N, C-alpha and C positions, 0 to 999 in steps of 0.2 A: 332526517335532514335538519340542519340548523334553521330555525324559523326566524328570519330577520325582523319580522313584524310582530312577534309575540302574539299571534292570533289564537294560540292555544296554550295550555299549560305546558311548560317546559320542565324537564327533569335533567338538570346538569349536576353531575356528581362532583363534589368538591372534596379533595383530600387535604387534611390538615396534618402537617408534620409537627412533632412534639417540640422541635427546636430549629433554629436556623443552622444550616450546615451545607457545605459543598458536597457532602456525601449523598445528598438527595438528588444530585444531577441526573443520574441514570433513571431514577424513578420518575422525575419530572418529564424527561424525554419519553418514557413509556406512556405516561398519562396523556401527553400531547399526541403521541402517535395513535393511541387508542381512540382518542376523541376525533382525530382527523379521519380515521378509517370509517367512522360512523357519520362524519360530516365532511364529505369530500368537496363541498362548495367553498371551503376556505383554502385559498391558494398560498397565502404568505405566512411565513413564520419569522418573527424577529427575535433575535437572541442577543442579550448583552454579553460581551466577552472582553476580558481585560488582557490576559496573556494569550488567548486564542483557543485554549483547550475546550471550553464550553461551546464555542462556535464550531469547532471541528466535530465535537460529539453530535451536535444537532444536525449539521450538514450531512454527516455520515448516516444518521438514523432516519432522516426525512428526505431522502432522495426522491425527486418527483415533485417536491414542493419548492416554492421560491423562498429560499432561506436568505435572510439579511442579517449578518453578524455586525452588531454595533459596538465599536470599541470606544475606549476613553479617548477624549480629544488629546491631541499633541500638547505637551506641557502640563498635563494633569498631575503627574507625579514629580516631574522634574523638568526644568526648562529644556526645550529642544529635544525632548524624549517622547517617543511613542512606545507604550508598554507592549503593544502587539508587535512582535517580531515579524520581519519580512517572510521568514520561512513558514510561519503559521498562517500568515495572511494568504500566502500563495497556496497553502494546503487547503484552506477553506474554499478558495476560488477553484482549485482543481476538483473539489467535490461538488461543484456547481453553485456554491454560495456566492453572495456578494458581500463585500466588507464596506461599511460606512464608518468613517472617522470624521467627526464634526463637533461643533460646540454643543455642550450639554444644554438641552432645552430649558431646564430650571436653573441654570448657572450663568455661564457667559459673563457679560459685563456686570451683572448684579453681584456675582461672587467677587469680582475685582473690587467693586465699591465696598463690599462688606469687609474684605481683607484690608483695604487701605484706610477706610474711614470708620469701620465698625457700625455701619448703617445697613440694616436689612432692607431689601427691596422685595416687591411682591412675588417675583418668580421663586426666590429662595424660600419665602414663607409658604408658598404653595407646595414646595418640596417637603417641607416640614409637615404640612397637613397630610400629604399622601403617605408619609412614613408612619402615620398613626395606624395604617393597615400593614406596615412592614416595609423594610427597605426595598424588597423585590417588587412590591406593588408600585412604589414610586418609580423604580427603574422601568417597569412595563409602560407606565403612562408616558414617561420621558422619551423612550426609544420609539414609541409610536409616532410622536410628533417629529422627532429628528428624521426618521425615515420618510415621513410625509413631506417635510420641507425639502428633502433631497430628491423628491420625485421617485422614490424607490417603491412606494406602496400607494395604492389608491385610497382615497378618502371616502369612497362610497361603498366599501365592502369591509367586512370584519377581517381581522388578522388575529393570529395568536402571538402574544408577546411573552417571552421567557426572561426572567430576571433572577437576581439572587442577592445575597447579603455578603459582601466581600468578594469571595470567589465562588465559582460554580453556580448552580441554579437551585432555587427552592420555591419558586413562584411561577405560575403561568396564568395568564388572563386572556379572555377573548375581548378584543378592543376594537372600537371603530375609530381609526386614526383621524386626526385633523392636522392642518398646518398650525404652527405656533400662533399665528395671527388669528386663528379661530379657536383658541384654547377652550372657551366656555362650552363648545360643542363636542369636546372629547367625551367618548362614552366608554366606560369600563363596564362592558356588557355582562360578563360572568367570570367568576374565578374558578379555575380548574384545580389549583393547588396553591397552598401558601403555608408558612409556619404559623402555628397557633401561639407559640411563645417566641417573642422577639424583643 
């Protein structure tokens, strides 16, 4: 059982992939499923999904868990466009998952200021710092806060967050979510898998 208080030595197996790749998605899902089988106290799995395929894969594989697929915000790629098509959104929901589309925790207004004025603000600098562990790690931290702000995950229990680099998944973390207003309390508890080269 996952020991939330670290009262004893914990052995968490971390898998390192040789490179970033969407081809790791099925292995990431298997790693997460295996961990959850041994740690049934974690109820929520958050997964970043752009076009919907990764969200569908996780919702299919982890039935019985509360899956939240976090998409890009509207306007991310092009004005008035959401990259997650309605058909795939509905497919995730039919599989029992929820879909969250909201402003990126590390972007939002700060990204608009950078694009317009060339001035970096703290939230985007935090994103750069998280990327020193890989893009997927940054994504995992971000979607944990986005889901907490939407009231879709509790902030007093750990969740699994799945992210990637570009498309698909190559990273999974055990995270204790917080609302964005409590960012310093975010806990990246343990890494289940990530690329070693990125």
